[in-house]
N, CA, C and O atoms as a Tripos MOL2 file, in Angstrom:
@<TRIPOS>MOLECULE
protein
  276   275    69     0     0
PROTEIN
NO_CHARGES

@<TRIPOS>ATOM
      1 N        -199.2450 -235.7850  -84.4570 N.3       1 UNK1
      2 CA       -198.7630 -234.4170  -84.5500 C.3       1 UNK1
      3 C        -199.2150 -233.8030  -85.8630 C.2       1 UNK1
      4 O        -199.3710 -234.4910  -86.8720 O.2       1 UNK1
      5 N        -199.4180 -232.5280  -85.8310 N.am      2 UNK2
      6 CA       -199.8350 -231.8010  -87.0200 C.3       2 UNK2
      7 C        -198.7500 -230.8310  -87.4550 C.2       2 UNK2
      8 O        -197.9300 -230.3890  -86.6500 O.2       2 UNK2
      9 N        -198.7590 -230.5110  -88.7290 N.am      3 UNK3
     10 CA       -197.8710 -229.4990  -89.2850 C.3       3 UNK3
     11 C        -198.7070 -228.4270  -89.9510 C.2       3 UNK3
     12 O        -199.8030 -228.7150  -90.4330 O.2       3 UNK3
     13 N        -198.2190 -227.1970  -89.9890 N.am      4 UNK4
     14 CA       -198.9330 -226.1770  -90.7500 C.3       4 UNK4
     15 C        -198.9230 -226.5650  -92.2340 C.2       4 UNK4
     16 O        -198.0600 -227.3220  -92.6810 O.2       4 UNK4
     17 N        -199.8790 -226.0440  -92.9790 N.am      5 UNK5
     18 CA       -200.0180 -226.3790  -94.3800 C.3       5 UNK5
     19 C        -200.3880 -225.1250  -95.1630 C.2       5 UNK5
     20 O        -201.3330 -224.4260  -94.7970 O.2       5 UNK5
     21 N        -199.6740 -224.8400  -96.2080 N.am      6 UNK6
     22 CA       -199.9190 -223.6690  -97.0490 C.3       6 UNK6
     23 C        -200.8260 -224.0710  -98.2100 C.2       6 UNK6
     24 O        -200.5420 -225.0460  -98.9060 O.2       6 UNK6
     25 N        -201.9080 -223.3350  -98.4250 N.am      7 UNK7
     26 CA       -202.8170 -223.6340  -99.5250 C.3       7 UNK7
     27 C        -202.6780 -222.6530 -100.6800 C.2       7 UNK7
     28 O        -203.1150 -222.9470 -101.7930 O.2       7 UNK7
     29 N        -202.0740 -221.4910 -100.4340 N.am      8 UNK8
     30 CA       -201.9210 -220.4970 -101.4920 C.3       8 UNK8
     31 C        -200.9180 -219.4360 -101.0450 C.2       8 UNK8
     32 O        -200.5950 -219.3340  -99.8610 O.2       8 UNK8
     33 N        -200.4470 -218.6760 -101.9710 N.am      9 UNK9
     34 CA       -199.5200 -217.6060 -101.6540 C.3       9 UNK9
     35 C        -199.1220 -216.8530 -102.9030 C.2       9 UNK9
     36 O        -199.5820 -217.1550 -104.0040 O.2       9 UNK9
     37 N        -198.2650 -215.8710 -102.7170 N.am     10 UNK10
     38 CA       -197.7940 -215.0760 -103.8450 C.3      10 UNK10
     39 C        -196.4230 -214.5240 -103.5320 C.2      10 UNK10
     40 O        -196.1500 -214.0940 -102.4110 O.2      10 UNK10
     41 N        -195.5790 -214.5380 -104.5150 N.am     11 UNK11
     42 CA       -194.2650 -213.9070 -104.4860 C.3      11 UNK11
     43 C        -193.2440 -214.6350 -103.6160 C.2      11 UNK11
     44 O        -193.5850 -215.2970 -102.6360 O.2      11 UNK11
     45 N        -192.0230 -214.4930 -103.9970 N.am     12 UNK12
     46 CA       -190.9030 -215.0530 -103.2540 C.3      12 UNK12
     47 C        -190.6260 -214.1740 -102.0420 C.2      12 UNK12
     48 O        -190.9070 -212.9760 -102.0580 O.2      12 UNK12
     49 N        -190.0820 -214.7640 -101.0110 N.am     13 UNK13
     50 CA       -189.7090 -213.9560  -99.8520 C.3      13 UNK13
     51 C        -188.3720 -213.2790 -100.1520 C.2      13 UNK13
     52 O        -187.5920 -213.7750 -100.9650 O.2      13 UNK13
     53 N        -188.1120 -212.1630  -99.5050 N.am     14 UNK14
     54 CA       -186.8120 -211.5150  -99.6990 C.3      14 UNK14
     55 C        -185.6810 -212.4480  -99.2660 C.2      14 UNK14
     56 O        -185.8410 -213.2660  -98.3600 O.2      14 UNK14
     57 N        -184.5610 -212.3080  -99.9190 N.am     15 UNK15
     58 CA       -183.3910 -213.0940  -99.5660 C.3      15 UNK15
     59 C        -182.8850 -212.6960  -98.1900 C.2      15 UNK15
     60 O        -182.9930 -211.5390  -97.7840 O.2      15 UNK15
     61 N        -182.3350 -213.6620  -97.4840 N.am     16 UNK16
     62 CA       -181.7440 -213.3730  -96.1850 C.3      16 UNK16
     63 C        -180.5540 -212.4480  -96.3870 C.2      16 UNK16
     64 O        -179.8290 -212.5730  -97.3730 O.2      16 UNK16
     65 N        -180.3550 -211.5390  -95.4770 N.am     17 UNK17
     66 CA       -179.2440 -210.5800  -95.5100 C.3      17 UNK17
     67 C        -179.3360 -209.5760  -96.6480 C.2      17 UNK17
     68 O        -178.3230 -209.0040  -97.0500 O.2      17 UNK17
     69 N        -180.5450 -209.3540  -97.1770 N.am     18 UNK18
     70 CA       -180.7040 -208.3870  -98.2560 C.3      18 UNK18
     71 C        -180.7520 -206.9550  -97.7210 C.2      18 UNK18
     72 O        -180.5930 -206.0030  -98.4850 O.2      18 UNK18
     73 N        -180.9680 -206.8020  -96.4290 N.am     19 UNK19
     74 CA       -180.9660 -205.4610  -95.8480 C.3      19 UNK19
     75 C        -182.3460 -204.9440  -95.5130 C.2      19 UNK19
     76 O        -182.5860 -203.7370  -95.5400 O.2      19 UNK19
     77 N        -183.2580 -205.8530  -95.1980 N.am     20 UNK20
     78 CA       -184.6110 -205.4380  -94.8310 C.3      20 UNK20
     79 C        -185.3730 -204.8930  -96.0250 C.2      20 UNK20
     80 O        -184.9140 -205.0160  -97.1610 O.2      20 UNK20
     81 N        -186.5390 -204.2890  -95.7830 N.am     21 UNK21
     82 CA       -187.3490 -203.7770  -96.8970 C.3      21 UNK21
     83 C        -186.6150 -202.7830  -97.8050 C.2      21 UNK21
     84 O        -186.7280 -202.8930  -99.0260 O.2      21 UNK21
     85 N        -185.8680 -201.8170  -97.2560 N.am     22 UNK22
     86 CA       -185.1680 -200.9000  -98.1670 C.3      22 UNK22
     87 C        -184.1060 -201.6180  -99.0170 C.2      22 UNK22
     88 O        -183.9400 -201.3110 -100.1980 O.2      22 UNK22
     89 N        -183.3990 -202.5640  -98.4160 N.am     23 UNK23
     90 CA       -182.3910 -203.3150  -99.1560 C.3      23 UNK23
     91 C        -183.0080 -204.1800 -100.2310 C.2      23 UNK23
     92 O        -182.4320 -204.3390 -101.3070 O.2      23 UNK23
     93 N        -184.1850 -204.7490  -99.9520 N.am     24 UNK24
     94 CA       -184.8750 -205.5790 -100.9350 C.3      24 UNK24
     95 C        -185.2960 -204.7420 -102.1370 C.2      24 UNK24
     96 O        -185.1720 -205.1880 -103.2780 O.2      24 UNK24
     97 N        -185.7900 -203.5430 -101.8900 N.am     25 UNK25
     98 CA       -186.1560 -202.6370 -102.9840 C.3      25 UNK25
     99 C        -184.9320 -202.3050 -103.8240 C.2      25 UNK25
    100 O        -184.9970 -202.3390 -105.0530 O.2      25 UNK25
    101 N        -183.8210 -201.9860 -103.1750 N.am     26 UNK26
    102 CA       -182.5820 -201.6940 -103.9010 C.3      26 UNK26
    103 C        -182.1180 -202.9010 -104.7070 C.2      26 UNK26
    104 O        -181.6900 -202.7630 -105.8530 O.2      26 UNK26
    105 N        -182.2040 -204.0930 -104.0990 N.am     27 UNK27
    106 CA       -181.8170 -205.3200 -104.7640 C.3      27 UNK27
    107 C        -182.6440 -205.5460 -106.0290 C.2      27 UNK27
    108 O        -182.0940 -205.8340 -107.0920 O.2      27 UNK27
    109 N        -183.9770 -205.4160 -105.9100 N.am     28 UNK28
    110 CA       -184.8470 -205.6180 -107.0720 C.3      28 UNK28
    111 C        -184.5470 -204.6140 -108.1770 C.2      28 UNK28
    112 O        -184.5310 -204.9700 -109.3550 O.2      28 UNK28
    113 N        -184.3120 -203.3720 -107.8010 N.am     29 UNK29
    114 CA       -183.9670 -202.3580 -108.7990 C.3      29 UNK29
    115 C        -182.6850 -202.7370 -109.5240 C.2      29 UNK29
    116 O        -182.5990 -202.6100 -110.7460 O.2      29 UNK29
    117 N        -181.6960 -203.1970 -108.7840 N.am     30 UNK30
    118 CA       -180.4040 -203.5410 -109.3750 C.3      30 UNK30
    119 C        -180.4980 -204.7440 -110.3150 C.2      30 UNK30
    120 O        -179.9080 -204.7230 -111.3960 O.2      30 UNK30
    121 N        -181.2180 -205.7800 -109.9290 N.am     31 UNK31
    122 CA       -181.2520 -206.9720 -110.7820 C.3      31 UNK31
    123 C        -182.1140 -206.7840 -112.0240 C.2      31 UNK31
    124 O        -181.9460 -207.5050 -113.0070 O.2      31 UNK31
    125 N        -183.0320 -205.8280 -111.9910 N.am     32 UNK32
    126 CA       -183.8960 -205.6050 -113.1500 C.3      32 UNK32
    127 C        -183.3840 -204.5270 -114.0940 C.2      32 UNK32
    128 O        -183.9970 -204.2790 -115.1320 O.2      32 UNK32
    129 N        -182.2860 -203.8900 -113.7600 N.am     33 UNK33
    130 CA       -181.7250 -202.8250 -114.6030 C.3      33 UNK33
    131 C        -180.2860 -203.1720 -114.9330 C.2      33 UNK33
    132 O        -179.3910 -203.0080 -114.1040 O.2      33 UNK33
    133 N        -180.0690 -203.6540 -116.1530 N.am     34 UNK34
    134 CA       -178.7200 -204.0830 -116.5310 C.3      34 UNK34
    135 C        -177.7140 -202.9330 -116.5440 C.2      34 UNK34
    136 O        -176.5070 -203.1750 -116.5480 O.2      34 UNK34
    137 N        -178.1890 -201.6870 -116.5520 N.am     35 UNK35
    138 CA       -177.2880 -200.5380 -116.4990 C.3      35 UNK35
    139 C        -176.9610 -200.1170 -115.0630 C.2      35 UNK35
    140 O        -176.1050 -199.2580 -114.8510 O.2      35 UNK35
    141 N        -177.6290 -200.7080 -114.0920 N.am     36 UNK36
    142 CA       -177.3980 -200.3730 -112.6840 C.3      36 UNK36
    143 C        -175.9820 -200.7960 -112.3090 C.2      36 UNK36
    144 O        -175.5340 -201.8760 -112.6940 O.2      36 UNK36
    145 N        -175.2730 -199.9480 -111.5570 N.am     37 UNK37
    146 CA       -173.8720 -200.2370 -111.2110 C.3      37 UNK37
    147 C        -173.7030 -201.4950 -110.3680 C.2      37 UNK37
    148 O        -172.6200 -202.0800 -110.3640 O.2      37 UNK37
    149 N        -174.7350 -201.9270 -109.6570 N.am     38 UNK38
    150 CA       -174.6680 -203.1270 -108.8270 C.3      38 UNK38
    151 C        -175.3470 -204.3450 -109.4700 C.2      38 UNK38
    152 O        -175.4720 -205.3940 -108.8390 O.2      38 UNK38
    153 N        -175.7800 -204.2000 -110.7150 N.am     39 UNK39
    154 CA       -176.5290 -205.2680 -111.3850 C.3      39 UNK39
    155 C        -175.8080 -206.6120 -111.3150 C.2      39 UNK39
    156 O        -176.3690 -207.5760 -110.7920 O.2      39 UNK39
    157 N        -174.6060 -206.7000 -111.8170 N.am     40 UNK40
    158 CA       -173.9020 -207.9770 -111.8600 C.3      40 UNK40
    159 C        -173.5320 -208.4710 -110.4700 C.2      40 UNK40
    160 O        -173.5970 -209.6700 -110.2000 O.2      40 UNK40
    161 N        -173.1450 -207.5620 -109.5890 N.am     41 UNK41
    162 CA       -172.8160 -207.9680 -108.2140 C.3      41 UNK41
    163 C        -174.0210 -208.6000 -107.5180 C.2      41 UNK41
    164 O        -173.8820 -209.6100 -106.8300 O.2      41 UNK41
    165 N        -175.1880 -208.0120 -107.6950 N.am     42 UNK42
    166 CA       -176.3940 -208.5470 -107.0530 C.3      42 UNK42
    167 C        -176.7950 -209.8920 -107.6630 C.2      42 UNK42
    168 O        -177.2130 -210.7980 -106.9430 O.2      42 UNK42
    169 N        -176.6690 -210.0240 -108.9850 N.am     43 UNK43
    170 CA       -176.9640 -211.3150 -109.6110 C.3      43 UNK43
    171 C        -176.0040 -212.3880 -109.1240 C.2      43 UNK43
    172 O        -176.4160 -213.5150 -108.8480 O.2      43 UNK43
    173 N        -174.7300 -212.0450 -109.0190 N.am     44 UNK44
    174 CA       -173.7480 -213.0060 -108.5080 C.3      44 UNK44
    175 C        -174.0870 -213.3940 -107.0690 C.2      44 UNK44
    176 O        -174.0180 -214.5670 -106.7030 O.2      44 UNK44
    177 N        -174.4510 -212.4080 -106.2630 N.am     45 UNK45
    178 CA       -174.7520 -212.6410 -104.8520 C.3      45 UNK45
    179 C        -175.9480 -213.5820 -104.6690 C.2      45 UNK45
    180 O        -175.9570 -214.4130 -103.7610 O.2      45 UNK45
    181 N        -176.9570 -213.4440 -105.5400 N.am     46 UNK46
    182 CA       -178.1610 -214.2620 -105.3710 C.3      46 UNK46
    183 C        -178.0960 -215.5790 -106.1410 C.2      46 UNK46
    184 O        -179.0640 -216.3380 -106.1390 O.2      46 UNK46
    185 N        -176.9940 -215.8550 -106.7850 N.am     47 UNK47
    186 CA       -176.8570 -217.1240 -107.4950 C.3      47 UNK47
    187 C        -177.1750 -217.0560 -108.9710 C.2      47 UNK47
    188 O        -177.3300 -218.0960 -109.6110 O.2      47 UNK47
    189 N        -177.2750 -215.8730 -109.5260 N.am     48 UNK48
    190 CA       -177.4430 -215.7240 -110.9620 C.3      48 UNK48
    191 C        -178.8170 -215.3060 -111.4330 C.2      48 UNK48
    192 O        -178.9570 -214.7130 -112.5020 O.2      48 UNK48
    193 N        -179.8250 -215.6070 -110.6510 N.am     49 UNK49
    194 CA       -181.1670 -215.1860 -111.0280 C.3      49 UNK49
    195 C        -182.0780 -215.1600 -109.8060 C.2      49 UNK49
    196 O        -181.8510 -215.8650 -108.8230 O.2      49 UNK49
    197 N        -183.1020 -214.3380 -109.8930 N.am     50 UNK50
    198 CA       -184.0820 -214.2550 -108.8160 C.3      50 UNK50
    199 C        -185.3840 -213.7650 -109.4270 C.2      50 UNK50
    200 O        -185.4100 -212.7240 -110.0830 O.2      50 UNK50
    201 N        -186.4640 -214.5100 -109.2170 N.am     51 UNK51
    202 CA       -187.7800 -214.1200 -109.7000 C.3      51 UNK51
    203 C        -188.6260 -213.7370 -108.4900 C.2      51 UNK51
    204 O        -189.0480 -214.6130 -107.7350 O.2      51 UNK51
    205 N        -188.8800 -212.4430 -108.2930 N.am     52 UNK52
    206 CA       -189.6360 -212.0170 -107.1150 C.3      52 UNK52
    207 C        -191.0950 -212.4690 -107.1400 C.2      52 UNK52
    208 O        -191.7800 -212.3830 -106.1210 O.2      52 UNK52
    209 N        -191.5790 -212.9480 -108.2790 N.am     53 UNK53
    210 CA       -192.9670 -213.4070 -108.3560 C.3      53 UNK53
    211 C        -193.0870 -214.9140 -108.1710 C.2      53 UNK53
    212 O        -194.1940 -215.4530 -108.1960 O.2      53 UNK53
    213 N        -191.9710 -215.5930 -107.9860 N.am     54 UNK54
    214 CA       -191.9820 -217.0470 -107.8530 C.3      54 UNK54
    215 C        -192.5570 -217.4680 -106.4990 C.2      54 UNK54
    216 O        -192.1580 -216.9570 -105.4530 O.2      54 UNK54
    217 N        -193.4880 -218.3960 -106.5410 N.am     55 UNK55
    218 CA       -194.0240 -218.9850 -105.3160 C.3      55 UNK55
    219 C        -194.5120 -220.3870 -105.6420 C.2      55 UNK55
    220 O        -195.2500 -220.5820 -106.6080 O.2      55 UNK55
    221 N        -194.1060 -221.3620 -104.8400 N.am     56 UNK56
    222 CA       -194.5040 -222.7360 -105.0580 C.3      56 UNK56
    223 C        -195.0140 -223.3000 -103.7250 C.2      56 UNK56
    224 O        -194.2230 -223.5310 -102.8110 O.2      56 UNK56
    225 N        -196.3300 -223.5210 -103.6090 N.am     57 UNK57
    226 CA       -196.8650 -224.0480 -102.3460 C.3      57 UNK57
    227 C        -196.2490 -225.3880 -101.9500 C.2      57 UNK57
    228 O        -196.1040 -225.6600 -100.7580 O.2      57 UNK57
    229 N        -195.8850 -226.2270 -102.9100 N.am     58 UNK58
    230 CA       -195.2770 -227.5210 -102.5890 C.3      58 UNK58
    231 C        -193.9360 -227.3420 -101.8880 C.2      58 UNK58
    232 O        -193.6400 -228.0420 -100.9190 O.2      58 UNK58
    233 N        -193.1260 -226.4040 -102.3770 N.am     59 UNK59
    234 CA       -191.8420 -226.1260 -101.7210 C.3      59 UNK59
    235 C        -192.0670 -225.6020 -100.3080 C.2      59 UNK59
    236 O        -191.3710 -225.9970  -99.3730 O.2      59 UNK59
    237 N        -193.0370 -224.7150 -100.1610 N.am     60 UNK60
    238 CA       -193.3490 -224.1570  -98.8540 C.3      60 UNK60
    239 C        -193.8120 -225.2540  -97.8990 C.2      60 UNK60
    240 O        -193.3990 -225.2850  -96.7400 O.2      60 UNK60
    241 N        -194.6560 -226.1410  -98.3770 N.am     61 UNK61
    242 CA       -195.1450 -227.2280  -97.5260 C.3      61 UNK61
    243 C        -194.0490 -228.2110  -97.1580 C.2      61 UNK61
    244 O        -194.0830 -228.7890  -96.0710 O.2      61 UNK61
    245 N        -193.0860 -228.4120  -98.0300 N.am     62 UNK62
    246 CA       -191.9490 -229.2750  -97.6870 C.3      62 UNK62
    247 C        -191.1820 -228.6660  -96.5130 C.2      62 UNK62
    248 O        -190.7660 -229.3810  -95.6010 O.2      62 UNK62
    249 N        -191.0000 -227.3570  -96.5370 N.am     63 UNK63
    250 CA       -190.3330 -226.6620  -95.4420 C.3      63 UNK63
    251 C        -191.1800 -226.7340  -94.1620 C.2      63 UNK63
    252 O        -190.6540 -226.9970  -93.0810 O.2      63 UNK63
    253 N        -192.4790 -226.5000  -94.2910 N.am     64 UNK64
    254 CA       -193.3660 -226.4800  -93.1390 C.3      64 UNK64
    255 C        -193.5440 -227.8640  -92.5000 C.2      64 UNK64
    256 O        -193.8790 -227.9660  -91.3190 O.2      64 UNK64
    257 N        -193.3240 -228.9120  -93.2700 N.am     65 UNK65
    258 CA       -193.5330 -230.2640  -92.7410 C.3      65 UNK65
    259 C        -192.5990 -230.5940  -91.5750 C.2      65 UNK65
    260 O        -192.8650 -231.5180  -90.8060 O.2      65 UNK65
    261 N        -191.5120 -229.8410  -91.4470 N.am     66 UNK66
    262 CA       -190.5880 -230.0540  -90.3350 C.3      66 UNK66
    263 C        -191.0820 -229.4310  -89.0330 C.2      66 UNK66
    264 O        -190.5340 -229.7060  -87.9650 O.2      66 UNK66
    265 N        -192.1010 -228.6060  -89.1140 N.am     67 UNK67
    266 CA       -192.6640 -227.9280  -87.9380 C.3      67 UNK67
    267 C        -193.8010 -228.7870  -87.4030 C.2      67 UNK67
    268 O        -194.7550 -229.0820  -88.1230 O.2      67 UNK67
    269 N        -193.7010 -229.1760  -86.1730 N.am     68 UNK68
    270 CA       -194.7310 -230.0130  -85.5490 C.3      68 UNK68
    271 C        -195.3130 -229.2950  -84.3300 C.2      68 UNK68
    272 O        -194.5960 -228.6320  -83.5800 O.2      68 UNK68
    273 N        -196.6080 -229.4390  -84.1540 N.am     69 UNK69
    274 CA       -197.2490 -228.9000  -82.9510 C.3      69 UNK69
    275 C        -198.3580 -229.7990  -82.5180 C.2      69 UNK69
    276 O        -199.0240 -229.5210  -81.5210 O.2      69 UNK69
@<TRIPOS>BOND
     1     1     2 1
     2     2     3 1
     3     3     4 2
     4     3     5 am
     5     5     6 1
     6     6     7 1
     7     7     8 2
     8     7     9 am
     9     9    10 1
    10    10    11 1
    11    11    12 2
    12    11    13 am
    13    13    14 1
    14    14    15 1
    15    15    16 2
    16    15    17 am
    17    17    18 1
    18    18    19 1
    19    19    20 2
    20    19    21 am
    21    21    22 1
    22    22    23 1
    23    23    24 2
    24    23    25 am
    25    25    26 1
    26    26    27 1
    27    27    28 2
    28    27    29 am
    29    29    30 1
    30    30    31 1
    31    31    32 2
    32    31    33 am
    33    33    34 1
    34    34    35 1
    35    35    36 2
    36    35    37 am
    37    37    38 1
    38    38    39 1
    39    39    40 2
    40    39    41 am
    41    41    42 1
    42    42    43 1
    43    43    44 2
    44    43    45 am
    45    45    46 1
    46    46    47 1
    47    47    48 2
    48    47    49 am
    49    49    50 1
    50    50    51 1
    51    51    52 2
    52    51    53 am
    53    53    54 1
    54    54    55 1
    55    55    56 2
    56    55    57 am
    57    57    58 1
    58    58    59 1
    59    59    60 2
    60    59    61 am
    61    61    62 1
    62    62    63 1
    63    63    64 2
    64    63    65 am
    65    65    66 1
    66    66    67 1
    67    67    68 2
    68    67    69 am
    69    69    70 1
    70    70    71 1
    71    71    72 2
    72    71    73 am
    73    73    74 1
    74    74    75 1
    75    75    76 2
    76    75    77 am
    77    77    78 1
    78    78    79 1
    79    79    80 2
    80    79    81 am
    81    81    82 1
    82    82    83 1
    83    83    84 2
    84    83    85 am
    85    85    86 1
    86    86    87 1
    87    87    88 2
    88    87    89 am
    89    89    90 1
    90    90    91 1
    91    91    92 2
    92    91    93 am
    93    93    94 1
    94    94    95 1
    95    95    96 2
    96    95    97 am
    97    97    98 1
    98    98    99 1
    99    99   100 2
   100    99   101 am
   101   101   102 1
   102   102   103 1
   103   103   104 2
   104   103   105 am
   105   105   106 1
   106   106   107 1
   107   107   108 2
   108   107   109 am
   109   109   110 1
   110   110   111 1
   111   111   112 2
   112   111   113 am
   113   113   114 1
   114   114   115 1
   115   115   116 2
   116   115   117 am
   117   117   118 1
   118   118   119 1
   119   119   120 2
   120   119   121 am
   121   121   122 1
   122   122   123 1
   123   123   124 2
   124   123   125 am
   125   125   126 1
   126   126   127 1
   127   127   128 2
   128   127   129 am
   129   129   130 1
   130   130   131 1
   131   131   132 2
   132   131   133 am
   133   133   134 1
   134   134   135 1
   135   135   136 2
   136   135   137 am
   137   137   138 1
   138   138   139 1
   139   139   140 2
   140   139   141 am
   141   141   142 1
   142   142   143 1
   143   143   144 2
   144   143   145 am
   145   145   146 1
   146   146   147 1
   147   147   148 2
   148   147   149 am
   149   149   150 1
   150   150   151 1
   151   151   152 2
   152   151   153 am
   153   153   154 1
   154   154   155 1
   155   155   156 2
   156   155   157 am
   157   157   158 1
   158   158   159 1
   159   159   160 2
   160   159   161 am
   161   161   162 1
   162   162   163 1
   163   163   164 2
   164   163   165 am
   165   165   166 1
   166   166   167 1
   167   167   168 2
   168   167   169 am
   169   169   170 1
   170   170   171 1
   171   171   172 2
   172   171   173 am
   173   173   174 1
   174   174   175 1
   175   175   176 2
   176   175   177 am
   177   177   178 1
   178   178   179 1
   179   179   180 2
   180   179   181 am
   181   181   182 1
   182   182   183 1
   183   183   184 2
   184   183   185 am
   185   185   186 1
   186   186   187 1
   187   187   188 2
   188   187   189 am
   189   189   190 1
   190   190   191 1
   191   191   192 2
   192   191   193 am
   193   193   194 1
   194   194   195 1
   195   195   196 2
   196   195   197 am
   197   197   198 1
   198   198   199 1
   199   199   200 2
   200   199   201 am
   201   201   202 1
   202   202   203 1
   203   203   204 2
   204   203   205 am
   205   205   206 1
   206   206   207 1
   207   207   208 2
   208   207   209 am
   209   209   210 1
   210   210   211 1
   211   211   212 2
   212   211   213 am
   213   213   214 1
   214   214   215 1
   215   215   216 2
   216   215   217 am
   217   217   218 1
   218   218   219 1
   219   219   220 2
   220   219   221 am
   221   221   222 1
   222   222   223 1
   223   223   224 2
   224   223   225 am
   225   225   226 1
   226   226   227 1
   227   227   228 2
   228   227   229 am
   229   229   230 1
   230   230   231 1
   231   231   232 2
   232   231   233 am
   233   233   234 1
   234   234   235 1
   235   235   236 2
   236   235   237 am
   237   237   238 1
   238   238   239 1
   239   239   240 2
   240   239   241 am
   241   241   242 1
   242   242   243 1
   243   243   244 2
   244   243   245 am
   245   245   246 1
   246   246   247 1
   247   247   248 2
   248   247   249 am
   249   249   250 1
   250   250   251 1
   251   251   252 2
   252   251   253 am
   253   253   254 1
   254   254   255 1
   255   255   256 2
   256   255   257 am
   257   257   258 1
   258   258   259 1
   259   259   260 2
   260   259   261 am
   261   261   262 1
   262   262   263 1
   263   263   264 2
   264   263   265 am
   265   265   266 1
   266   266   267 1
   267   267   268 2
   268   267   269 am
   269   269   270 1
   270   270   271 1
   271   271   272 2
   272   271   273 am
   273   273   274 1
   274   274   275 1
   275   275   276 2
@<TRIPOS>SUBSTRUCTURE
     1 UNK1         2 RESIDUE 1 A UNK
     2 UNK2         6 RESIDUE 1 A UNK
     3 UNK3        10 RESIDUE 1 A UNK
     4 UNK4        14 RESIDUE 1 A UNK
     5 UNK5        18 RESIDUE 1 A UNK
     6 UNK6        22 RESIDUE 1 A UNK
     7 UNK7        26 RESIDUE 1 A UNK
     8 UNK8        30 RESIDUE 1 A UNK
     9 UNK9        34 RESIDUE 1 A UNK
    10 UNK10       38 RESIDUE 1 A UNK
    11 UNK11       42 RESIDUE 1 A UNK
    12 UNK12       46 RESIDUE 1 A UNK
    13 UNK13       50 RESIDUE 1 A UNK
    14 UNK14       54 RESIDUE 1 A UNK
    15 UNK15       58 RESIDUE 1 A UNK
    16 UNK16       62 RESIDUE 1 A UNK
    17 UNK17       66 RESIDUE 1 A UNK
    18 UNK18       70 RESIDUE 1 A UNK
    19 UNK19       74 RESIDUE 1 A UNK
    20 UNK20       78 RESIDUE 1 A UNK
    21 UNK21       82 RESIDUE 1 A UNK
    22 UNK22       86 RESIDUE 1 A UNK
    23 UNK23       90 RESIDUE 1 A UNK
    24 UNK24       94 RESIDUE 1 A UNK
    25 UNK25       98 RESIDUE 1 A UNK
    26 UNK26      102 RESIDUE 1 A UNK
    27 UNK27      106 RESIDUE 1 A UNK
    28 UNK28      110 RESIDUE 1 A UNK
    29 UNK29      114 RESIDUE 1 A UNK
    30 UNK30      118 RESIDUE 1 A UNK
    31 UNK31      122 RESIDUE 1 A UNK
    32 UNK32      126 RESIDUE 1 A UNK
    33 UNK33      130 RESIDUE 1 A UNK
    34 UNK34      134 RESIDUE 1 A UNK
    35 UNK35      138 RESIDUE 1 A UNK
    36 UNK36      142 RESIDUE 1 A UNK
    37 UNK37      146 RESIDUE 1 A UNK
    38 UNK38      150 RESIDUE 1 A UNK
    39 UNK39      154 RESIDUE 1 A UNK
    40 UNK40      158 RESIDUE 1 A UNK
    41 UNK41      162 RESIDUE 1 A UNK
    42 UNK42      166 RESIDUE 1 A UNK
    43 UNK43      170 RESIDUE 1 A UNK
    44 UNK44      174 RESIDUE 1 A UNK
    45 UNK45      178 RESIDUE 1 A UNK
    46 UNK46      182 RESIDUE 1 A UNK
    47 UNK47      186 RESIDUE 1 A UNK
    48 UNK48      190 RESIDUE 1 A UNK
    49 UNK49      194 RESIDUE 1 A UNK
    50 UNK50      198 RESIDUE 1 A UNK
    51 UNK51      202 RESIDUE 1 A UNK
    52 UNK52      206 RESIDUE 1 A UNK
    53 UNK53      210 RESIDUE 1 A UNK
    54 UNK54      214 RESIDUE 1 A UNK
    55 UNK55      218 RESIDUE 1 A UNK
    56 UNK56      222 RESIDUE 1 A UNK
    57 UNK57      226 RESIDUE 1 A UNK
    58 UNK58      230 RESIDUE 1 A UNK
    59 UNK59      234 RESIDUE 1 A UNK
    60 UNK60      238 RESIDUE 1 A UNK
    61 UNK61      242 RESIDUE 1 A UNK
    62 UNK62      246 RESIDUE 1 A UNK
    63 UNK63      250 RESIDUE 1 A UNK
    64 UNK64      254 RESIDUE 1 A UNK
    65 UNK65      258 RESIDUE 1 A UNK
    66 UNK66      262 RESIDUE 1 A UNK
    67 UNK67      266 RESIDUE 1 A UNK
    68 UNK68      270 RESIDUE 1 A UNK
    69 UNK69      274 RESIDUE 1 A UNK
């Protein structure tokens, strides 16, 4: 059996339940602006930190290894 394999990529995927593309934009604005009224709530919701530029092919491949075809 084979599994898909990621060789490259960029950026973290949006968090689940963030509200689609418009919600993701709002989320990013809130976490990057400490004066934003939802700043602390959004940081708490996502676990304290979120780097939208984070991408690790090894982590992705660990997830993909469960997919067989």
